[in-house]
MIZAKE-295257 format. One record per residue (C-alpha): x, y, z; residue in three letters. Coordinates in nm, 4 decimals. Example, Ala and Ser with C-alpha at 12.3 -4.5 7.8 and 13.67 -1.06 7.14 Angstrom:
2
         c1         c2         c3   code
     1.2300    -0.4500     0.7800    ALA
     1.3670    -0.1060     0.7140    SER
! end
This chain:
428
         c1         c2         c3   code
    -0.4128    -6.8810     4.2694    MET
    -0.1716    -6.8409     4.5576    VAL
    -0.1556    -6.4675     4.4833    ASN
    -0.5345    -6.4371     4.4984    GLN
    -0.5487    -6.6210     4.8297    THR
    -0.2690    -6.4148     4.9804    LEU
    -0.4372    -6.0960     4.8604    ASN
    -0.7590    -6.1914     5.0324    LEU
    -0.5683    -6.2764     5.3494    LEU
    -0.3820    -5.9489     5.3397    THR
    -0.7061    -5.7619     5.2833    PHE
    -0.8571    -5.9345     5.5789    ALA
    -0.5673    -5.8518     5.8047    THR
    -0.5360    -5.4876     5.6934    THR
    -0.9021    -5.3964     5.6531    ASP
    -1.1082    -5.5840     5.9070    GLU
    -0.8530    -5.5506     6.1849    VAL
    -0.8119    -5.1804     6.1527    THR
    -1.1729    -5.0821     6.0865    THR
    -1.3864    -5.3126     6.2986    CYS
    -1.5067    -5.1615     6.6246    GLU
    -1.8253    -5.3699     6.6603    CYS
    -1.9348    -5.6431     6.9047    SER
    -1.8599    -6.0139     6.8677    SER
    -2.1918    -6.0752     6.6939    CYS
    -2.1173    -5.8256     6.4277    ASP
    -1.7726    -5.9776     6.3782    ILE
    -1.9265    -6.3213     6.3428    LYS
    -2.1630    -6.1899     6.0797    MET
    -1.8734    -6.0370     5.8936    GLN
    -1.6911    -6.3689     5.9099    LYS
    -1.9879    -6.5545     5.7672    GLU
    -2.0226    -6.2984     5.4965    HIS
    -1.6556    -6.3331     5.4040    ARG
    -1.6844    -6.7153     5.3986    LEU
    -1.9815    -6.6815     5.1713    HIS
    -1.7832    -6.4665     4.9304    GLU
    -1.4954    -6.7156     4.9341    ILE
    -1.7315    -7.0042     4.8647    LYS
    -1.8770    -6.8118     4.5763    CYS
    -1.5271    -6.7525     4.4514    SER
    -1.4625    -7.1248     4.4830    ARG
    -1.7635    -7.1929     4.2710    SER
    -1.5875    -6.9860     4.0069    ASN
    -1.2819    -7.2128     4.0364    ASN
    -1.0813    -6.9497     4.2182    GLN
    -0.9949    -7.1958     4.4996    PHE
    -0.9201    -7.5571     4.4182    GLU
    -0.7950    -7.6797     4.7547    ASP
    -1.0001    -7.7099     5.0724    ASP
    -0.6893    -7.6616     5.2747    GLN
    -0.6672    -7.3007     5.1546    LEU
    -1.0218    -7.2388     5.2719    LEU
    -0.9400    -7.3928     5.6079    GLN
    -0.6344    -7.1694     5.6273    THR
    -0.8513    -6.8629     5.5667    TYR
    -1.0959    -6.9787     5.8379    GLU
    -0.8135    -7.0243     6.0800    MET
    -0.6717    -6.6838     6.0042    VAL
    -1.0143    -6.5255     6.0308    ASN
    -1.0638    -6.6881     6.3754    ASP
    -0.7417    -6.5352     6.4865    CYS
    -0.8594    -6.1952     6.3607    ILE
    -1.1866    -6.2277     6.5484    VAL
    -1.0053    -6.3170     6.8664    GLU
    -0.7761    -6.0191     6.8137    LYS
    -1.0728    -5.7830     6.7557    GLN
    -1.2665    -5.9083     7.0531    CYS
    -0.9460    -5.9076     7.2549    GLY
    -0.8640    -6.0436     7.5940    ALA
    -0.8367    -5.8018     7.8765    PRO
    -0.4668    -5.8660     7.8925    GLU
    -0.2924    -5.8460     7.5531    LEU
     0.0461    -6.0019     7.4995    GLN
     0.3103    -5.9071     7.2495    LYS
     0.2389    -6.0856     6.9234    LEU
     0.5096    -6.2280     6.6974    THR
     0.4778    -6.2940     6.3276    ARG
     0.4893    -6.6542     6.2097    CYS
     0.8160    -6.7727     6.0596    VAL
     0.6161    -6.9151     5.7664    SER
     0.4630    -6.5797     5.6770    ALA
     0.6299    -6.5808     5.3349    ASP
     0.4497    -6.9126     5.2607    LEU
     0.1071    -6.7698     5.3295    GLY
     0.0735    -6.7830     5.7091    CYS
    -0.0458    -6.4479     5.8352    CYS
    -0.1092    -6.5541     6.1942    LYS
     0.0562    -6.3567     6.4767    GLU
     0.0874    -6.5414     6.8120    SER
     0.2269    -6.4621     7.1522    PRO
     0.5894    -6.5435     7.1924    GLU
     0.5177    -6.8344     7.4230    GLY
     0.2771    -7.0009     7.1855    GLU
     0.4744    -6.9397     6.8602    LEU
     0.6512    -7.2775     6.8699    HIS
     0.3328    -7.4614     6.9498    LYS
     0.1558    -7.2882     6.6647    ARG
     0.4202    -7.3693     6.4026    CYS
     0.4390    -7.7378     6.5097    SER
     0.0658    -7.8008     6.4940    SER
    -0.0676    -8.0401     6.2337    GLU
    -0.3131    -7.7850     6.0893    LEU
    -0.0371    -7.5298     6.0384    HIS
     0.1856    -7.7845     5.8654    GLN
    -0.0968    -7.8958     5.6367    LYS
    -0.1814    -7.5363     5.5437    CYS
     0.1764    -7.4530     5.4543    ILE
     0.2257    -7.7819     5.2695    THR
    -0.0951    -7.7357     5.0725    GLY
    -0.0005    -7.3828     4.9713    SER
     0.3354    -7.4899     4.8413    ILE
     0.1919    -7.7947     4.6675    HIS
    -0.0800    -7.5908     4.5008    HIS
     0.1626    -7.3223     4.3758    TYR
     0.4105    -7.5765     4.2409    THR
     0.1372    -7.7688     4.0560    THR
     0.0188    -7.4478     3.8873    MET
     0.3751    -7.3481     3.7793    ARG
     0.6634    -7.5950     3.7958    PRO
     0.9795    -7.4386     3.9298    LEU
     1.3329    -7.5289     3.8375    ASP
     1.5004    -7.5050     4.1768    ASN
     1.4508    -7.4056     4.5356    ASP
     1.5742    -7.0510     4.4818    SER
     1.3078    -6.9917     4.2158    ASP
     1.0462    -7.1230     4.4534    THR
     1.1569    -6.8921     4.7283    GLU
     1.1583    -6.5913     4.4935    MET
     0.8099    -6.6774     4.3643    ALA
     0.6719    -6.7043     4.7149    LEU
     0.8296    -6.3772     4.8212    LYS
     0.6918    -6.1998     4.5160    SER
     0.3376    -6.3030     4.6073    THR
     0.3449    -6.1256     4.9389    ALA
     0.2116    -5.7682     4.9234    ILE
     0.2731    -5.5670     5.2320    SER
     0.0427    -5.3027     5.3651    SER
     0.3279    -5.0554     5.3280    THR
     0.3269    -5.1103     4.9507    ASP
    -0.0482    -5.0654     4.9431    ILE
    -0.0251    -4.7414     5.1356    ARG
     0.2534    -4.6264     4.9038    TYR
     0.0408    -4.7088     4.6026    LEU
    -0.2548    -4.5275     4.7560    CYS
    -0.0426    -4.2253     4.8271    GLU
     0.0993    -4.2367     4.4756    GLU
    -0.2535    -4.2739     4.3437    HIS
    -0.3672    -3.9723     4.5434    ASN
    -0.0693    -3.7706     4.4265    ARG
    -0.1338    -3.8621     4.0673    LEU
    -0.5006    -3.7814     4.1127    TYR
    -0.4163    -3.4401     4.2544    GLU
    -0.1770    -3.3827     3.9633    THR
    -0.4474    -3.4886     3.7197    LEU
    -0.6932    -3.2564     3.8911    THR
    -0.4454    -2.9700     3.8643    THR
    -0.3811    -3.0459     3.4985    LEU
    -0.7539    -3.0696     3.4323    THR
    -0.8070    -2.7332     3.5971    SER
    -0.5209    -2.5919     3.3902    GLY
    -0.6727    -2.7359     3.0739    MET
    -1.0053    -2.5775     3.1603    GLU
    -0.8287    -2.2446     3.2066    THR
    -0.6478    -2.2897     2.8766    LEU
    -0.9746    -2.3769     2.7044    MET
    -1.1308    -2.0612     2.8482    CYS
    -0.8296    -1.8627     2.7321    ASP
    -0.8528    -2.0244     2.3897    LYS
    -1.2200    -1.9320     2.3665    THR
    -1.1409    -1.5743     2.4692    TRP
    -0.8515    -1.5505     2.2224    VAL
    -1.0716    -1.6944     1.9449    THR
    -1.3425    -1.4400     2.0223    THR
    -1.0909    -1.1561     2.0310    GLU
    -0.9358    -1.2793     1.7058    LEU
    -1.2770    -1.2863     1.5411    PHE
    -1.3476    -0.9351     1.6684    ASN
    -1.0094    -0.8146     1.5446    LEU
    -1.0695    -0.9774     1.2077    LYS
    -1.4068    -0.8063     1.1836    SER
    -1.2422    -0.4779     1.2790    LEU
    -0.9657    -0.5291     1.0203    VAL
    -1.2269    -0.6087     0.7540    ASP
    -1.4146    -0.2947     0.8505    SER
    -1.0962    -0.0872     0.8301    TYR
    -1.0150    -0.2486     0.4958    HIS
    -1.3565    -0.1528     0.3607    GLN
    -1.3085     0.2002     0.4904    GLU
    -0.9654     0.2108     0.3278    GLN
    -1.1131     0.0982    -0.0043    LEU
    -1.3804     0.3659     0.0244    LYS
    -1.1188     0.6292     0.1080    LEU
    -0.9013     0.5131    -0.1814    LYS
    -1.1971     0.5298    -0.4192    GLN
    -1.2858     0.8722    -0.2850    SER
    -0.9230     0.9801    -0.3262    GLU
    -0.9224     0.8576    -0.6853    GLN
    -1.2450     1.0468    -0.7522    GLU
    -1.0970     1.3587    -0.5955    GLN
    -0.7799     1.3145    -0.8024    ASP
    -0.9928     1.2877    -1.1158    ALA
    -1.1800     1.6028    -1.0147    ILE
    -0.8510     1.7806    -0.9420    ILE
    -0.7107     1.6720    -1.2783    ARG
    -1.0250     1.8015    -1.4456    GLY
    -0.9952     2.1280    -1.2565    ILE
    -0.6295     2.1562    -1.3520    GLN
    -0.7127     2.0894    -1.7156    LEU
    -0.9892     2.3485    -1.7031    ASN
    -0.7480     2.5867    -1.5323    GLU
    -0.4944     2.5353    -1.8108    GLN
    -0.7629     2.5953    -2.0725    ILE
    -0.8813     2.9052    -1.8896    LEU
    -0.5230     3.0238    -1.8531    GLN
    -0.4668     2.9762    -2.2259    GLN
    -0.7922     3.1548    -2.3006    ASN
    -0.6903     3.4337    -2.0652    LEU
    -0.3543     3.4586    -2.2396    THR
    -0.5256     3.4715    -2.5758    ASP
    -0.7724     3.7313    -2.4553    LEU
    -0.4910     3.9365    -2.3056    THR
    -0.2973     3.9132    -2.6287    GLN
    -0.6064     4.0037    -2.8271    ASN
    -0.6696     4.2981    -2.5978    ALA
    -0.3134     4.4151    -2.6408    GLU
    -0.3403     4.3652    -3.0151    ASN
    -0.6633     4.5581    -3.0240    MET
    -0.5016     4.8405    -2.8326    GLN
    -0.2142     4.8488    -3.0783    SER
    -0.4244     4.7708    -3.3837    THR
    -0.4085     5.0281    -3.6550    SER
    -0.6988     5.1097    -3.8885    TYR
    -0.5165     5.3389    -4.1322    ASP
    -0.2889     5.0920    -4.3087    GLY
     0.0131     5.1848    -4.0951    THR
     0.1435     4.9529    -3.8246    PHE
     0.4523     4.9483    -3.5970    ILE
     0.5464     4.5966    -3.4808    TRP
     0.7452     4.5716    -3.1550    LYS
     0.9436     4.2466    -3.1511    ILE
     1.0595     4.1458    -2.7991    LYS
     1.3265     3.8911    -2.7032    LYS
     1.4993     3.9194    -3.0384    VAL
     1.8003     3.7048    -2.9372    ALA
     1.5813     3.4153    -2.8292    GLN
     1.3704     3.4433    -3.1445    ALA
     1.6858     3.4335    -3.3564    MET
     1.8098     3.1192    -3.1786    VAL
     1.4745     2.9500    -3.2396    CYS
     1.4912     3.0535    -3.6052    ALA
     1.8461     2.9242    -3.6452    GLN
     1.7523     2.5877    -3.4909    SER
     1.4363     2.5851    -3.7091    GLU
     1.2303     2.5339    -3.3958    GLN
     1.0286     2.8362    -3.5078    GLN
     1.1625     2.9723    -3.8349    SER
     0.9193     3.2643    -3.8624    SER
     0.7020     3.4846    -3.6428    ILE
     0.3803     3.6779    -3.7175    TYR
     0.2810     4.0270    -3.6098    SER
    -0.0607     4.1196    -3.4752    PRO
    -0.3119     4.1985    -3.7460    SER
    -0.3890     4.5548    -3.8571    PHE
    -0.6427     4.7085    -4.0968    TYR
    -0.6596     4.9620    -4.3723    SER
    -0.9772     5.1014    -4.2137    SER
    -1.2579     4.9920    -3.9815    GLN
    -1.4111     4.8014    -4.2721    THR
    -1.0962     4.7577    -4.4807    GLY
    -0.8321     4.4953    -4.5583    TYR
    -0.6944     4.2761    -4.2818    LYS
    -0.3159     4.2386    -4.2911    MET
    -0.0093     4.1288    -4.0910    CYS
     0.3710     4.1034    -4.1168    ILE
     0.5730     3.7804    -4.1271    ARG
     0.9407     3.7969    -4.0324    ALA
     1.2166     3.5380    -4.0810    TYR
     1.4861     3.6428    -3.8332    LEU
     1.7334     3.3965    -3.9880    ASN
     1.6225     3.4580    -4.3465    GLY
     1.4126     3.2547    -4.5877    ASP
     1.4950     3.0774    -4.9119    GLY
     1.8205     3.1918    -5.0698    ASN
     1.8530     3.4540    -4.7937    ALA
     1.8631     3.1987    -4.5118    ARG
     2.1448     3.2672    -4.2706    GLY
     2.2407     3.5969    -4.4409    THR
     1.9526     3.8449    -4.4293    HIS
     1.6447     3.9397    -4.2334    LEU
     1.3402     3.8580    -4.4496    SER
     1.0133     4.0584    -4.4230    LEU
     0.6861     3.9566    -4.5915    PHE
     0.3395     4.1068    -4.6231    PHE
     0.0355     3.8817    -4.5627    VAL
    -0.3279     3.9397    -4.6552    LEU
    -0.5677     3.7737    -4.4123    MET
    -0.9316     3.6784    -4.4381    ARG
    -1.1422     3.9693    -4.3096    GLY
    -1.5072     4.0271    -4.2324    GLU
    -1.5538     4.2816    -4.5129    TYR
    -1.3619     4.1116    -4.7965    ASP
    -1.6783     4.0652    -5.0010    ALA
    -1.7249     4.4421    -5.0469    ILE
    -1.3591     4.5311    -5.1080    LEU
    -1.1778     4.5773    -5.4416    THR
    -0.9610     4.2849    -5.5597    TRP
    -0.6843     4.2146    -5.6393    PRO
    -0.4920     4.4102    -5.3807    PHE
    -0.2687     4.6588    -5.5702    HIS
    -0.1456     4.9105    -5.3132    PHE
     0.2224     4.9773    -5.2522    LYS
     0.3736     4.8242    -4.9355    VAL
     0.6720     4.9770    -4.7551    THR
     0.8800     4.8186    -4.4742    PHE
     1.0918     5.0268    -4.2388    CYS
     1.3282     4.9127    -3.9633    MET
     1.3396     5.2031    -3.7220    LEU
     1.6621     5.3525    -3.5939    ASP
     1.6395     5.3699    -3.2113    GLN
     1.9364     5.6046    -3.1725    SER
     1.7405     5.9139    -3.2789    GLY
     1.9619     5.9706    -3.5850    GLU
     1.6730     5.8844    -3.8174    GLN
     1.8807     5.6320    -4.0122    ARG
     1.5879     5.4068    -4.0819    HIS
     1.6169     5.1091    -4.3161    ILE
     1.3465     5.1498    -4.5806    ILE
     1.2401     4.9233    -4.8655    ASP
     0.9129     4.8791    -5.0544    SER
     0.7480     4.6719    -5.3270    PHE
     0.4379     4.6800    -5.5428    ARG
     0.2073     4.3771    -5.5440    PRO
     0.1892     4.1428    -5.8396    ASP
    -0.1814     4.1532    -5.9112    VAL
    -0.1594     3.8175    -6.0914    LYS
    -0.0232     3.6406    -5.7844    SER
    -0.2568     3.4464    -5.5548    ASN
    -0.0965     3.6271    -5.2646    SER
    -0.3036     3.9398    -5.3508    PHE
    -0.6367     3.7792    -5.4449    GLN
    -0.9321     3.7585    -5.2098    ILE
    -0.8251     3.5129    -4.9326    PRO
    -0.9764     3.1647    -4.9556    LYS
    -0.8108     3.0462    -4.6336    THR
    -0.7172     3.2120    -4.3067    GLN
    -0.4061     3.3611    -4.4724    MET
    -0.2758     3.4057    -4.8230    ASN
     0.0806     3.3111    -4.9194    ILE
     0.3234     3.5699    -4.7866    ALA
     0.5013     3.7973    -5.0342    SER
     0.7670     4.0584    -4.9725    GLY
     1.1403     4.1301    -4.9504    ILE
     1.3615     3.8246    -4.8714    PRO
     1.6873     4.0230    -4.8409    LYS
     1.5689     4.3168    -4.6360    PHE
     1.8707     4.3667    -4.4032    PHE
     2.2024     4.1818    -4.3484    PRO
     2.2129     3.9680    -4.0327    LEU
     2.5815     4.0433    -3.9858    SER
     2.4973     4.4066    -3.9060    ILE
     2.1806     4.3280    -3.7155    LEU
     2.3622     4.0848    -3.4859    GLN
     2.6451     4.3248    -3.4031    GLN
     2.6584     4.4502    -3.0472    ASP
     2.5659     4.8159    -3.0102    GLY
     2.3795     4.8483    -3.3410    ASN
     2.1108     5.1185    -3.3566    ASN
     1.8241     4.8869    -3.4466    TYR
     1.8210     4.6409    -3.1579    VAL
     1.8029     4.8011    -2.8149    LYS
     1.7128     4.6178    -2.4934    ASP
     1.6625     4.3032    -2.7035    ASP
     1.3796     4.4813    -2.8893    THR
     1.3321     4.5514    -3.2599    LEU
     1.0739     4.7831    -3.4264    PHE
     0.9393     4.7133    -3.7759    ILE
     0.6996     4.9579    -3.9421    LYS
     0.4695     4.8695    -4.2312    CYS
     0.3064     5.1353    -4.4481    ILE
     0.0376     5.0593    -4.7059    VAL
     0.0245     5.3606    -4.9384    ASP
    -0.3369     5.4274    -5.0231    PHE
    -0.2743     5.7996    -5.1018    ASN
    -0.0062     5.7298    -5.3621    LEU
     0.2477     5.9081    -5.1493    LEU
     0.5528     6.0170    -5.3541    PRO
     0.8678     5.8255    -5.2775    LYS
     1.0545     6.1448    -5.1927    MET
     0.8077     6.2042    -4.9077    LEU
     0.8727     5.8705    -4.7382    LEU
     1.1685     5.9984    -4.5320    PRO
     0.9572     6.2873    -4.4109    TYR
     0.6647     6.0575    -4.3333    PHE
     0.8843     5.8212    -4.1356    LEU
     1.0370     6.1086    -3.9439    SER
     0.7019     6.2140    -3.8054    LEU
     0.6268     6.1433    -3.4411    ASN
     0.4413     5.8097    -3.4279    PRO
     0.2567     5.9374    -3.1231    GLY
     0.0676     6.1928    -3.3295    LEU
    -0.2822     6.1047    -3.4471    PRO
    -0.3035     5.9751    -3.8020    SER
    -0.5163     6.2685    -3.9171    ASN
    -0.2548     6.5132    -3.7869    VAL
     0.0165     6.3197    -3.9676    GLN
    -0.1867     6.3272    -4.2882    ASN
    -0.2303     6.7039    -4.2609    GLU
     0.1424     6.7458    -4.2029    MET
     0.2141     6.5313    -4.5101    ILE
    -0.0264     6.7372    -4.7202    LYS
     0.1361     7.0574    -4.6001    SER
     0.4824     6.9233    -4.6774    GLU
     0.3674     6.8093    -5.0198    THR
     0.2195     7.1546    -5.0994    LYS
     0.5350     7.3285    -4.9762    ARG
     0.7580     7.1126    -5.1946    ARG
     0.5378     7.1697    -5.4991    GLN
     0.5556     7.5491    -5.4484    GLU
     0.9331     7.5340    -5.4140    ASN
     0.9542     7.3307    -5.7290    GLN
     0.7412     7.5876    -5.9203    GLN
     0.9496     7.8794    -5.7952    GLN
     1.2624     7.6998    -5.9058    THR
     1.1135     7.6426    -6.2497    SER
     1.0137     8.0112    -6.2845    THR
     1.3605     8.1412    -6.1984    HIS
     1.5166     7.9097    -6.4488    THR
! end
C-alpha cells in the first residue's frame, strides 16, 4: 500500500509539475479530479488510512503553490523525511518549521505505522531498507523509458528484418518452385531423348543387321558370279585353291576338315558335279595323304538324265613349274553305290581317291604343285571314252583353248596314233 501511495505521489510531482502551464482554476480542477480518483481508489480498499489521503492533499497543495508560483522564488530544499514518503520541498528558512509541524509528524508516523502493520519487520535496518526500496526516482523512470524506447526500436528493427526475411523466403520458395518445374521439364525432355535414342539405336541395329545380310548376299552373289564365270559345261573343271597353308591348318585342327569346289556341269542340261578335298586326308589316309572325292549334286535336269552315273572320273594335280609332271589318278564309278544314283538330297555321298598324293611332298617348300600358296586341281569326266594313253596329251593341252578346239586336237592326235600303229603292224 505504501508503494502505491508513493507511486501516486511521485507521479504527481513528476507529471503535473512539469506539464501544467494553465491558470489557477485549471490547477484546482486538476486537483479535484485527482482527489476524486484517489477516493475511488479508496473505495477499492487501496487506501486504508485517512492520514495518507491528507498527506496527498498537503503535497498537492504544495504543487499547486509551486505551479502558480510567487513572483519571487526561493531555493527549495528536499525534506529530510523524503524516504518515509514526504515529497514536499520547502525554502531553506521554512524547512525546520515544516518538519516540526504536527501534520508532518502525523503523516510520517501514519506511513510507517501502516507499512509495519501490512508487513512486520524484524529490525530497524530491515525497515529502513524496505522504505528505501519503495521510493522510485524520476531518474529510474526516465531510464526505464529510455530502455523501453531502445527495446522498442530494436523490436521494430527486428520486425522489419523479419519482414524482409519473409519476403526473401517467399521469393526463394517461388524460385525453388520454378526451378523444380524447370528440372521436371528437363527430366521429361531427357526421358524423351533417351527413348528417342533407344529407338534410333534399335533402328541402327536393324540397319546393321540388314547391312550384314546384304553384305552376305553380296558375297554370295559375287561368289556365284565368279563360279558362273569359271563354270564348265563340258565335264572338265580346273579348281584353283587359294590360301592352301591356312586351309591345311584348319583341316589339321578339324575346324574345317574338308572344302568344296564350285559346281560344274557335263553340259548345259547335264549332270551337276563338284570336287571335295581333304587337305589333311580322310579315313585311313588322315595325316598322310591328300584325299580327293567326286560328288554328284542335285541338278535341274536330273529327271531326264541316264542313271546310274557310270562315266570315268580323272583327277589331276597340275605341275606349275612347266615341266608337265602332273599327278594323275582316276577311278570308275560303282554303279551299285548310292553315290552314283539320282540325288535325293542336295549332295550324294562323296566317292573318290583317299590316298591321292602324299602330304610330306605337298608340304615341302619349293615343290612344283603349290606356288604363291595356290594349288590347282583338275577334274575330267570322260564322256568320249578317251583312251588312257591319251590322258597325258589331253592334260598337256593349253587350258585357255576352247573345248571344241581341244576336242579336235584330241581327235587328230588319236587318228595320228592309230595310223602309226597300223604302219607299225604292216612293217612287222
